[in-house]
C-alpha positions as CSV (number, residue, x, y, z in Angstrom):
1,X,89.2,87.3,60.4
2,X,92.2,89.1,61.5
3,X,92.1,92.9,61.3
4,X,94.1,94.3,58.4
5,X,97.1,96.3,60.0
6,X,98.5,99.2,58.1
7,X,101.9,98.6,56.6
8,X,103.8,100.9,58.9
9,X,102.7,99.1,62.0
10,X,104.4,95.9,60.9
11,X,107.8,97.3,61.9
12,X,107.0,96.9,65.5
13,X,104.1,94.9,67.2
14,X,101.0,96.8,67.5
15,X,100.1,98.7,70.7
16,X,96.8,97.7,72.2
17,X,94.7,99.2,75.0
18,X,93.7,97.2,78.0
19,X,91.1,97.7,80.7
20,X,92.0,95.3,83.5
21,X,88.8,95.5,85.5
22,X,87.5,94.0,88.8
23,X,84.6,92.3,87.2
24,X,85.4,92.2,83.5
25,X,88.4,93.1,81.3
26,X,88.7,94.1,77.7
27,X,91.4,94.7,75.1
28,X,90.9,97.2,72.2
29,X,92.7,98.4,69.1
30,X,92.4,101.5,66.8
31,X,91.7,100.2,63.3
32,X,91.4,102.9,60.5
33,X,91.0,105.8,63.1
34,X,88.3,104.1,65.2
35,X,88.9,102.2,68.4
36,X,87.4,98.6,68.4
37,X,87.0,96.3,71.3
38,X,88.6,92.8,70.1
39,X,86.6,89.5,70.7
40,X,88.1,87.2,73.2
41,X,89.1,83.6,72.5
42,X,85.6,82.7,73.8
43,X,84.1,85.0,71.1
44,X,82.9,87.7,73.5
45,X,83.9,91.4,74.0
46,X,84.0,91.1,77.8
47,X,86.3,88.7,79.5
48,X,85.2,88.0,83.1
49,X,88.1,88.7,85.5
50,X,87.7,85.3,86.9
51,X,90.5,82.7,87.1
52,X,90.0,79.0,87.9
53,X,93.0,76.7,88.4
54,X,92.6,73.1,87.6
55,X,95.7,71.1,88.6
56,X,97.7,74.4,88.4
57,X,96.5,75.3,84.9
58,X,94.6,78.6,84.7
59,X,91.2,79.0,82.9
60,X,90.1,82.6,82.4
61,X,86.8,84.1,81.5
62,X,83.4,82.7,81.1
63,X,84.5,79.0,81.6
64,X,86.1,80.2,84.8
65,X,83.1,82.1,85.9
66,X,81.0,78.9,85.6
67,X,83.1,77.3,88.2
68,X,82.7,80.2,90.8
69,X,80.1,78.0,92.6
70,X,80.9,74.5,91.4
71,X,84.6,74.6,92.2
72,X,84.8,77.7,94.6
73,X,88.0,76.6,96.3
74,X,89.9,76.7,92.9
75,X,88.3,79.9,91.6
76,X,89.5,83.5,92.2
77,X,87.6,86.8,91.2
78,X,87.7,90.5,92.2
79,X,91.4,90.1,92.4
80,X,92.0,93.7,91.3
81,X,90.9,94.7,94.8
82,X,94.0,92.9,96.2
83,X,96.6,94.3,93.8
84,X,99.4,96.1,95.5
85,X,98.0,95.8,99.0
86,X,99.1,94.2,102.1
87,X,97.4,91.7,104.4
88,X,96.6,94.2,107.2
89,X,94.8,96.4,104.5
90,X,92.5,93.4,103.4
91,X,91.2,92.1,106.7
92,X,87.9,93.8,106.4
93,X,87.5,92.7,102.8
94,X,88.4,89.1,103.6
95,X,85.0,88.2,105.2
96,X,83.3,89.0,101.8
97,X,85.5,86.7,99.8
98,X,84.8,83.0,99.5
99,X,88.5,82.2,98.9
100,X,91.2,82.5,101.6
101,X,93.8,85.4,101.6
102,X,97.1,85.0,103.5
103,X,100.0,87.4,104.4
104,X,103.0,87.0,102.1
105,X,106.4,88.8,101.7
106,X,105.2,92.4,101.3
107,X,102.0,91.4,99.5
108,X,98.9,89.5,100.0
109,X,98.6,85.9,98.6
110,X,95.5,84.0,97.6
111,X,95.1,80.3,98.6
112,X,93.8,78.2,95.7
113,X,93.6,74.5,96.8
114,X,96.9,73.5,98.2
115,X,98.8,76.4,96.5
116,X,99.2,80.0,97.0
117,X,99.3,82.8,94.3
118,X,99.9,86.5,94.5
119,X,97.4,88.9,93.1
120,X,99.9,89.9,90.6
121,X,100.2,86.4,89.3
122,X,96.4,86.0,89.1
123,X,96.1,89.3,87.3
124,X,98.9,88.2,84.9
125,X,96.8,85.2,83.9
126,X,93.9,87.6,83.0
127,X,96.3,89.8,81.0
128,X,97.7,86.8,79.2
129,X,94.3,85.8,78.1
130,X,93.7,89.3,76.6
131,X,97.1,89.2,74.9
132,X,96.1,85.8,73.3
133,X,92.8,87.3,72.3
134,X,94.4,90.4,70.7
135,X,97.0,88.1,68.8
136,X,94.2,85.9,67.5
137,X,92.1,88.8,66.2
138,X,95.2,90.9,64.9
139,X,97.0,87.9,63.4
140,X,100.4,88.9,64.9
141,X,102.3,89.0,68.0
142,X,101.3,91.6,70.6
143,X,103.9,92.6,73.1
144,X,103.1,96.4,73.9
145,X,100.1,97.8,75.7
146,X,98.5,100.8,77.3
147,X,96.9,99.7,80.5
148,X,94.2,101.6,82.6
149,X,94.1,101.8,86.3
150,X,91.8,103.6,88.7
151,X,92.7,107.3,89.1
152,X,93.1,106.8,92.9
153,X,95.3,103.8,92.5
154,X,98.5,104.4,94.6
155,X,102.1,103.9,93.6
156,X,102.2,100.2,94.8
157,X,99.0,99.3,93.0
158,X,100.2,100.9,89.7
159,X,103.4,99.1,90.0
160,X,101.8,95.9,90.7
161,X,99.6,96.3,87.6
162,X,102.9,97.0,85.5
163,X,104.4,93.8,87.0
164,X,101.5,91.7,86.2
165,X,101.6,92.8,82.6
166,X,105.2,92.1,82.4
167,X,104.6,88.5,83.7
168,X,102.0,88.2,80.8
169,X,104.6,89.1,78.3
170,X,103.4,92.7,77.8
171,X,105.5,95.9,77.8
172,X,103.4,98.6,79.4
173,X,104.3,101.9,77.4
174,X,101.9,104.0,79.5
175,X,99.6,103.6,82.5
176,X,96.6,106.1,82.4
177,X,93.8,106.6,84.6
178,X,90.4,104.9,83.8
179,X,88.3,108.1,83.7
180,X,90.9,109.9,81.6
181,X,90.8,107.1,79.1
182,X,86.9,107.3,79.1
183,X,87.1,111.0,78.4
184,X,89.5,110.3,75.5
185,X,87.0,108.0,73.9
186,X,84.1,110.3,74.6
187,X,86.1,113.3,73.2
188,X,87.1,111.3,70.0
189,X,83.5,110.4,69.4
190,X,82.0,113.8,70.1
191,X,85.0,116.2,69.3
192,X,83.5,118.6,71.9
193,X,85.0,121.2,74.0
194,X,84.1,122.0,77.6
195,X,84.5,120.8,81.1
196,X,83.5,117.1,81.7
197,X,83.0,115.2,84.9
198,X,83.6,111.4,84.5
199,X,81.8,109.4,87.2
200,X,83.5,106.0,87.0
201,X,81.9,103.4,89.3
202,X,83.4,100.0,88.4
203,X,83.1,96.6,90.1
204,X,85.6,97.4,92.9
205,X,86.7,100.9,92.6
206,X,85.2,104.5,92.2
207,X,86.8,107.5,90.5
208,X,85.7,111.0,89.7
209,X,87.8,113.1,87.4
210,X,87.1,116.6,86.0
211,X,88.7,117.2,82.6
212,X,88.8,120.2,80.2
213,X,88.8,119.5,76.5
214,X,90.0,122.2,74.2
215,X,91.4,122.0,70.7
216,X,92.4,118.4,71.1
217,X,94.0,118.8,74.6
218,X,92.6,116.6,77.4
219,X,93.5,118.3,80.5
220,X,92.9,116.7,83.8
221,X,92.0,119.4,86.4
222,X,91.4,117.2,89.5
223,X,90.7,113.6,90.5
224,X,89.5,111.9,93.6
225,X,88.0,108.5,94.5
226,X,87.8,105.5,96.6
227,X,89.5,102.2,95.8
228,X,87.3,100.2,98.0
229,X,84.0,101.0,96.6
230,X,82.1,99.5,93.7
231,X,79.5,97.3,92.3
232,X,80.8,94.4,94.3
233,X,79.5,96.3,97.4
234,X,76.0,96.3,95.9
235,X,76.3,92.5,95.7
236,X,77.6,92.3,99.3
237,X,74.7,94.4,100.6
238,X,72.3,91.9,99.2
239,X,74.3,89.0,100.6
240,X,74.3,90.6,104.1
241,X,70.4,90.7,104.0
242,X,69.9,87.2,102.7
243,X,72.7,85.7,105.1
244,X,70.8,87.2,108.1
245,X,67.6,85.7,106.9
246,X,69.2,82.2,106.3
247,X,70.6,82.5,109.8
248,X,67.2,83.2,111.3
249,X,65.5,80.4,109.3
250,X,67.8,77.5,109.7
251,X,70.5,78.7,112.0
252,X,73.2,78.2,109.4
253,X,76.5,79.9,109.3
254,X,76.8,80.9,105.6
255,X,80.5,82.0,105.8
256,X,81.6,78.5,106.9
257,X,80.3,76.9,103.8
258,X,82.5,78.2,100.9
259,X,80.1,76.7,98.2
260,X,77.1,78.3,99.8
261,X,78.8,81.6,100.2
262,X,79.8,81.5,96.6
263,X,76.3,80.7,95.5
264,X,74.9,83.7,97.4
265,X,77.4,86.1,95.7
266,X,76.6,84.8,92.3
267,X,72.9,85.0,92.9
268,X,73.2,88.6,94.3
269,X,75.2,89.6,91.1
270,X,72.4,88.2,89.0
271,X,69.7,89.9,91.1
272,X,71.5,93.3,90.7
273,X,71.8,92.9,87.0
274,X,68.1,91.8,86.5
275,X,67.0,94.9,88.6
276,X,68.8,97.3,86.3
277,X,66.2,96.4,83.6
278,X,63.2,95.1,85.6
279,X,61.2,96.3,88.6
280,X,61.3,92.9,90.2
281,X,63.8,90.0,90.4
282,X,63.8,86.6,92.1
283,X,66.9,85.7,94.4
284,X,67.1,81.9,94.7
285,X,69.7,79.4,95.9
286,X,69.5,75.6,96.6
287,X,71.7,74.1,99.4
288,X,71.5,71.1,101.7
289,X,68.2,70.0,100.1
290,X,66.8,73.4,101.1
291,X,65.7,76.3,98.8
292,X,66.0,80.0,99.8
293,X,63.8,82.1,97.6
294,X,63.2,85.8,98.0
295,X,61.5,88.5,95.9
296,X,63.4,91.7,95.4
297,X,61.9,94.9,94.1
298,X,63.8,97.9,92.5
299,X,62.6,100.3,95.3
300,X,63.9,97.9,98.0
301,X,67.2,97.4,96.3
302,X,67.7,101.1,95.5
303,X,66.9,101.9,99.2
304,X,69.7,99.3,100.2
305,X,72.4,100.7,98.0
306,X,71.7,104.3,98.5
307,X,74.1,104.6,101.5
308,X,76.8,103.2,99.4
309,X,76.3,105.6,96.5
310,X,76.3,108.5,99.2
311,X,80.0,107.5,99.8
312,X,80.8,108.9,96.3
313,X,79.5,112.3,97.2
314,X,82.4,113.7,99.1
315,X,85.1,112.5,96.5
316,X,83.0,114.4,93.8
317,X,82.7,117.5,95.9
318,X,86.5,117.4,96.7
319,X,87.4,117.1,93.0
320,X,85.2,120.1,92.2
321,X,86.9,122.1,95.0
322,X,90.4,121.0,93.8
323,X,89.5,122.1,90.3
324,X,88.6,125.6,91.7
325,X,85.0,125.3,91.0
326,X,82.1,126.5,93.3
327,X,80.2,123.7,94.6
328,X,77.3,125.5,96.1
329,X,73.9,125.0,94.3
330,X,73.7,123.2,91.0
331,X,76.8,122.4,89.0
332,X,74.6,122.4,85.8
333,X,76.1,125.5,84.4
334,X,79.7,124.6,85.3
335,X,79.8,121.3,83.4
336,X,79.3,120.7,79.8
337,X,78.7,116.9,80.2
338,X,78.7,114.3,83.0
339,X,79.8,110.9,81.6
340,X,79.1,107.6,83.3
341,X,81.5,104.9,83.2
342,X,81.4,101.2,84.6
343,X,78.8,98.5,84.5
344,X,77.0,99.5,87.8
345,X,76.1,103.0,86.2
346,X,73.4,101.0,84.1
347,X,71.5,101.0,87.3
348,X,68.7,103.6,87.4
349,X,69.5,104.5,91.1
350,X,73.0,105.4,90.0
351,X,71.9,107.6,87.2
352,X,69.3,109.4,89.4
353,X,71.9,109.9,92.2
354,X,74.5,111.3,89.7
355,X,71.7,113.7,88.3
356,X,70.9,114.8,91.8
357,X,74.5,115.2,92.6
358,X,75.6,117.3,89.7
359,X,72.3,119.0,88.7
360,X,72.6,117.6,85.2
361,X,71.2,114.6,83.2
362,X,74.3,112.2,82.8
363,X,75.5,111.1,79.3
364,X,74.8,107.4,78.8
365,X,75.5,107.3,75.1
366,X,78.9,105.5,75.5
367,X,79.1,101.8,76.3
368,X,79.9,101.9,80.0
369,X,81.8,98.6,79.9
370,X,83.8,99.4,76.7
371,X,84.7,103.0,76.9
372,X,87.7,102.7,79.1
373,X,89.4,100.1,76.9
374,X,88.6,102.3,73.7
375,X,90.3,105.2,75.5
376,X,93.2,103.1,76.2
377,X,93.4,102.1,72.5
378,X,93.3,105.7,71.5
379,X,96.2,106.6,73.8
380,X,98.0,103.5,72.3
381,X,97.3,104.9,68.8
382,X,98.9,108.2,69.9
383,X,101.9,106.5,71.2
384,X,102.3,104.6,68.0
385,X,102.4,108.0,66.1
386,X,99.1,107.5,64.2
387,X,97.2,110.3,65.9
388,X,98.5,113.6,66.3
389,X,95.2,115.3,66.9
390,X,95.1,114.7,70.8
391,X,97.2,115.6,73.7
392,X,96.7,114.1,77.2
393,X,97.7,116.0,80.3
394,X,97.2,113.9,83.5
395,X,97.8,114.8,87.2
396,X,99.5,113.7,90.4
397,X,96.8,112.3,92.7
398,X,98.6,113.0,96.1
399,X,101.4,115.5,97.1
400,X,105.0,114.6,97.1
401,X,107.7,116.0,99.4
402,X,110.5,115.6,101.9
403,X,110.9,115.2,105.6
404,X,112.6,118.4,107.0
405,X,114.1,119.0,110.3
406,X,111.5,118.6,113.3
407,X,109.5,116.0,111.4
408,X,107.7,118.1,108.9
409,X,106.8,117.4,105.3
410,X,108.0,120.0,102.9
411,X,105.9,119.7,99.8
412,X,107.6,120.0,96.4
413,X,104.8,118.7,94.1
414,X,101.2,119.3,95.1
415,X,98.3,117.1,94.4
416,X,96.6,117.6,91.0
417,X,99.8,119.0,89.5
418,X,100.1,118.2,85.8
419,X,102.5,115.5,84.7
420,X,105.1,115.3,83.5
421,X,106.7,117.7,85.9
422,X,109.9,118.8,87.7
423,X,110.3,120.8,91.0
424,X,113.4,122.0,92.7
425,X,114.0,123.4,96.2
426,X,116.9,124.4,98.3
427,X,117.8,123.0,101.6
428,X,120.8,123.4,104.1
429,X,122.3,121.6,107.2
430,X,121.1,122.2,110.7
431,X,124.2,120.9,112.6
432,X,127.8,122.3,112.5
433,X,130.2,120.2,110.4
434,X,127.5,118.0,109.0
435,X,128.9,116.0,106.1
436,X,125.7,114.1,105.1
437,X,122.1,114.5,104.9
438,X,119.2,111.9,104.8
439,X,116.6,112.4,102.0
440,X,113.3,111.1,103.1
441,X,110.7,111.1,100.2
442,X,107.0,111.3,101.3
443,X,103.6,111.2,99.7
444,X,100.4,112.7,101.4
445,X,98.6,115.7,102.6
446,X,99.5,115.7,106.4
447,X,102.0,118.2,107.9
448,X,103.8,115.7,109.9
449,X,106.1,113.4,108.1
450,X,105.3,110.3,110.1
451,X,101.5,110.6,109.1
452,X,102.4,110.6,105.3
453,X,103.4,107.5,103.4
454,X,107.2,106.9,103.1
455,X,108.2,106.2,99.4
456,X,112.1,106.0,99.6
457,X,115.1,107.1,101.6
458,X,118.8,107.8,100.6
459,X,121.7,109.8,101.8
460,X,123.6,112.5,100.2
461,X,127.3,112.4,101.6
462,X,130.5,114.2,100.8
463,X,129.3,117.6,102.0
464,X,132.1,119.8,103.1
465,X,132.1,120.4,106.9
466,X,131.0,123.9,107.4
467,X,128.8,125.8,110.0
468,X,125.1,125.0,110.1
469,X,123.1,126.9,107.5
470,X,126.1,127.4,105.1
471,X,125.9,124.4,102.7
472,X,123.5,124.7,99.8
473,X,121.7,121.5,98.8
474,X,119.3,121.3,95.9
475,X,116.7,118.4,95.8
476,X,114.9,117.8,92.4
477,X,111.7,115.9,92.0
478,X,111.0,114.7,88.4
479,X,107.8,112.8,87.4
480,X,107.7,111.5,84.0
481,X,104.7,110.8,81.9
482,X,104.3,107.3,83.4
483,X,104.0,108.8,86.8
484,X,107.5,107.4,87.9
485,X,109.3,109.6,90.4
486,X,112.9,110.3,90.4
487,X,114.6,112.3,93.3
488,X,118.0,113.8,93.1
489,X,120.0,115.7,95.8
490,X,123.0,117.9,94.9
491,X,125.6,119.7,97.0
492,X,125.8,123.0,94.9
493,X,129.3,123.7,96.3
494,X,131.2,120.3,95.6
495,X,128.8,119.2,92.8
496,X,128.3,115.8,94.5
497,X,125.0,114.2,93.6
498,X,122.8,111.3,94.5
499,X,119.6,110.1,92.8
500,X,117.0,107.4,93.2
501,X,114.0,106.2,91.2
502,X,111.2,105.7,93.5
503,X,109.5,102.4,93.0
504,X,107.5,101.5,96.0
505,X,107.1,97.8,97.4
506,X,103.8,96.0,96.8
507,X,103.0,95.7,100.5
508,X,102.5,99.3,101.3
509,X,99.2,100.2,103.0
510,X,96.6,101.2,100.4
511,X,94.2,102.5,103.2
512,X,96.6,105.4,103.7
513,X,95.9,106.6,100.3
514,X,92.2,106.7,100.9
515,X,92.6,108.6,104.1
516,X,95.3,111.1,103.1
517,X,93.2,113.8,101.6
518,X,90.3,113.5,104.1
519,X,92.9,113.5,107.1
520,X,94.5,116.6,105.5
521,X,91.2,118.3,105.7
522,X,90.0,117.0,109.1
523,X,93.2,117.7,110.8
524,X,94.0,121.0,109.1
525,X,93.9,123.2,112.3
526,X,96.0,120.8,114.5
527,X,98.5,120.4,111.5
528,X,98.7,124.1,111.3
529,X,99.4,124.7,115.0
530,X,102.0,121.8,114.9
531,X,103.6,123.4,111.8
532,X,104.0,126.8,113.6
533,X,105.5,125.1,116.7
534,X,108.1,123.3,114.7
535,X,109.0,126.4,112.7
536,X,109.4,128.6,115.7
537,X,111.4,125.9,117.4
538,X,113.7,125.4,114.4
539,X,114.1,129.2,114.2
540,X,115.0,129.6,118.0
541,X,117.2,126.5,118.4
542,X,120.2,127.8,116.9
543,X,120.0,131.1,118.8
544,X,119.5,129.2,122.0
545,X,122.5,126.9,121.5
546,X,124.7,129.9,120.4
547,X,123.6,131.9,123.6
548,X,124.3,129.0,125.9
549,X,127.8,128.5,124.3
550,X,128.6,132.3,124.8
551,X,127.2,132.6,128.3
552,X,130.6,132.5,129.9
553,X,131.7,135.4,127.6
554,X,128.7,137.4,128.7
555,X,129.9,137.1,132.4
556,X,133.3,138.0,131.2
557,X,132.4,140.9,129.0
558,X,129.2,142.3,130.4
559,X,128.0,143.5,133.8
560,X,126.6,140.9,136.2
561,X,123.1,142.3,135.7
562,X,123.4,142.1,131.9
563,X,124.7,138.5,132.0
564,X,122.1,137.3,134.4
565,X,119.5,138.9,132.1
566,X,120.8,136.8,129.1
567,X,120.9,133.6,131.5
568,X,117.3,134.3,132.5
569,X,116.2,134.7,129.0
570,X,117.9,131.4,128.0
571,X,116.1,129.6,130.8
572,X,112.7,131.1,129.8
573,X,113.1,130.0,126.2
574,X,114.2,126.5,127.2
575,X,111.0,126.3,129.3
576,X,108.7,127.5,126.5
577,X,110.2,124.9,124.2
578,X,109.6,122.2,126.8
579,X,106.1,123.3,127.1
580,X,105.5,123.5,123.2
581,X,103.9,126.8,123.4
582,X,104.7,128.5,120.0
583,X,103.5,131.9,121.3
584,X,105.8,131.9,124.3
585,X,108.7,130.5,122.3
586,X,108.4,133.4,119.8
587,X,108.2,135.9,122.7
588,X,111.2,134.5,124.6
589,X,113.1,134.0,121.3
590,X,112.7,137.7,120.5
591,X,113.7,138.6,124.0
592,X,116.8,136.6,123.9
593,X,117.8,138.2,120.6
594,X,117.3,141.7,122.0
595,X,119.3,141.2,125.2
596,X,122.3,139.5,123.3
597,X,122.9,142.4,120.8
598,X,125.5,144.1,123.0
599,X,127.3,140.8,123.6
600,X,127.4,140.1,119.8
601,X,129.0,143.5,119.2
602,X,131.5,143.2,121.9
603,X,132.5,139.7,120.5
604,X,132.9,141.0,117.0
605,X,135.2,143.8,118.2
606,X,137.2,141.4,120.2
607,X,137.7,139.2,117.2
608,X,138.6,141.9,114.9
609,X,141.5,143.2,117.1
């Protein structure tokens, strides 16, 4: 029976919450103040994120999942791992997939039979199935949604998700982070206050978020994660073991047989699920009139996946540090709750690891598969104006800034800044009579511009020709509640202004996002040295150029000894700059300044006559 929608929501289509997952997807709606996961067209809460294309027509869900082995060449799954990523990023992942991936125009493509589809198109098929499910249950057209993404999804992946929804006929009113959505659902159910860690281990991604709940305000303090880590990696760990054993038994190359490879992945997933509730499970596949059978124990499986779980430790510690919390010893007294999200958190080994990591028994009261969709529905209800009790404050996952002279990044908005936010900073020209400046927008944590991710470039023209350092240019960064960045540059003297809305292409390297924070920590010392070098070079360069330009005046106005002293100081400073020695540059720059004081006075007196 359709859910009875309140009269005021008939004016516009209802806003639903969608969890587009790697393994399963869900759609939810708030009815009479409570979020409800809506049944799919197949009558289930979960919709497997699997698409099978028969003669070009998509089948989504459990029916498609049944074809993962029987019709592997026409079936696609775990496509979320491909969203917004280029072919180069996915080379390491390609060997673990039974279907082919190919390079496209800025985005990866999936080969299905004799056709290719982008990850966006496949995702749109899943979203369309969720849309149809919601329309069937609600009894009306559904065109608006709040969609969740991993907290560590980069701009390309978020934009790809939004585009997939648009292809499915959905207007995305808000994209929110999955752990934040989970905390919303948790907070609504408990109405608690305190500091909550949300440990979100999904099928293909991992996120950790720290949120403070107080008086209905959900404030994200810090977030971190790994978009190449999830329950699929547990399956692949099993597959690697059995692949090696099959190779030793029968000398069969598993990866060359698409049906056998798909069978192993399916059997590995079933084994993992069985071991979440039982101490033993049987792994069995039949192929080429052969039967491969193996017994797995919980202990053996837990030992196998423990190294994978260890990869979640550093993102958790980083989030705690970014939130300003001490990470020495137990976190038990710091956190009011640790909430588990995602199907793999049902595993006892995950729960034990999280308890060891945070020193607190994790909260398992919420349904790990449904809590994210429920949180998205709550945010949808807030946007619909039906819930005024909650306010959600999210954060920027990575720093944003501009490239400045010398190849440095000047940060305007630091990572974990609350959104929406605005930042302004003043810049100037570095060359005499400069009439334009290039604005290069960057994202990342490194000091050097080239080691961060380029988001956009544009040019501010029409600057009045003036001596270097005289023009005043104000650059404004504005991030709205949807995480969309707008950048504006304005010449404060002429009022001339240029602006751009930053919308990254889908083919940007996702691997950079994972590495940026770690690289920022690993290379902190060398980055600091480089910054000092560039800063002192930039400071000394105008004085060096001016001194060289006035050297003939020195020989004209000063004694030969004084003029040669200036000439020697110029040569020493040029040599230090070629050696890239910041200490020597600072020393010789100071020396040049001192020995040109009398020359500057004489030139000023000469000009004033």
